[in-house]
N, C-alpha and C positions, 0 to 999 in steps of 0.2 A: 746277329751271326748265330747259328745253333750251338748250344752247349751240348758235348758228347762225351761220354766216359770211354776211355779204350782199356780194357784190361789185357795184358798179353804174357806169355811164356813161352819158353822155348825148351827142347827136352833132347838128348842124344842118347843113343845106345852105343858105348864106345866112342871115344873123342880124339879122333874122327871116327863117325860111322853112322848109322842111320839117324836121322834126327825127324822130329815133328816140331811142329808149333802151332798156337793157337792163340786168337783174338775174340774177346767178347766187345762188340758195340752197343752201347747204351745211350737210349735217346728218349726222354719223356714215358719211361715205363717199357719201351720196348728194347728186346734184346736180338742181336744177331750175333752167331757163331760163325767164326771163319776157321779152317784147319787145313794143316798140310804137311808136306813132310820131304826130306831129301836123303837120298840115297848115300850120300856121301859129304857129310859135312861135321861140323862142331857145334857144341852146345851156344857158344856166343853168336854163331851166326843164325841160328834158329830164334834167339831172344831177339834178335836185330831183325829177321825175318818177318816175325809176328808183327813188329809195331811197324813195318813199310807198307804190309798186306792190309792192315786194319786202317791205317791211314789213307791208303789209294783206294780203300772201298767207299770213303766218302764222297758223294757226288758234288760237293760245294763247299768252301771255305767254311770250317768251323773252327770253334774254340773247345780245344781237345785237352782234357786231363786224361794223360797216359799214366797207367799204373803198371810197373814193372819189378820183378823181384831181381833184375840184373842190376847188380852195382857197376857192371861194365858198362852199360847203355846210360843208365840213370846219371851218374858221375861225369860221364864224357858230356853231357849238356849242363848239368847243375854246377859243375865245377868250370865250365866253358873250355875243356879239351878239345874238342871238336873245331872250335873256331880258330884255337892256336894251331891245330893240325892242318885246316885249310890253308891257314894263310902261310905255313911253314911248307907248301907244298907237299902236304900229307906226310910229312916225318914227324917225328917224336921230338921230344925237347933233347932227347939224347942222339938226335940225326938219325935214328934208324926209320924204315918204313912202318907207317901206322898199317897193323894188321886190319884186314877186312875193309880197307878202303873203299873197295867198289860197294859195299852195303853202306857204309858211311855216306857216300856221294848220293846213292838212293835216296836214302833216309832223309837227307838235306833237301833232295828235292821236294819230296813229299809235305816235310816240314815247314817247308815255306810258303805253301800254300794254305796253311790254316794257322792258327794260335795256339801253339803246344807248349804245355807244361807238364814236366817230367816230375813223377811221384815214386820213391823208393818205397815198395813194401816188403815185409820179412817173409821170405819164401817158405813154403811148407808149413806155416802157421795158421791162425785163425782167419785168414782173410778169405771169404767164402769165392770170391772170384778168381783171386789168384789159385786158389785150389782146384776149381774148376778147369781153370785153362790148363794147370799142370796136368790134370788127368784127360782133359782134351788131347793133349800134346804126346803124353806116353801111350794113350790109347791108340793114336794114329802110328807111332812106332811099333807098336803090337801087331797092328792092322797089317801093314807093309810088312813085317817078318813073317806074319802068317801064309800071306799073299805069295812069297817068296819060295815056300817050301816046295 
């Protein structure tokens, strides 16, 4: 099984507002950048979408180390929240609907294709690839805003 590293980040101008996402796939010294946007979204959705897009770009099952600065996403997997939400018909422990369940379900479909480990990194710190993803995502927002004028 190929070992791939996936760095991701999402950004939003307004929350909700125009959002950008970025992913960098790394395999044996090669890198592939993916970027995109949504005109009406939230930061959490862009964080999730970046991971979904990164995983869906893989053409075969891989062992994937995901690096994200999103505590929302990383903790959902590291702490096992997602498994509990799915068991509880996408309700939280407090019985309220899980936010972004559409993207959680999409992410689970992608994760099942691979062996995925989530790693939380400190955002806007000294991690080169996290910073690069942040710049790609925010540049995408700027590009979209400029084209809307």
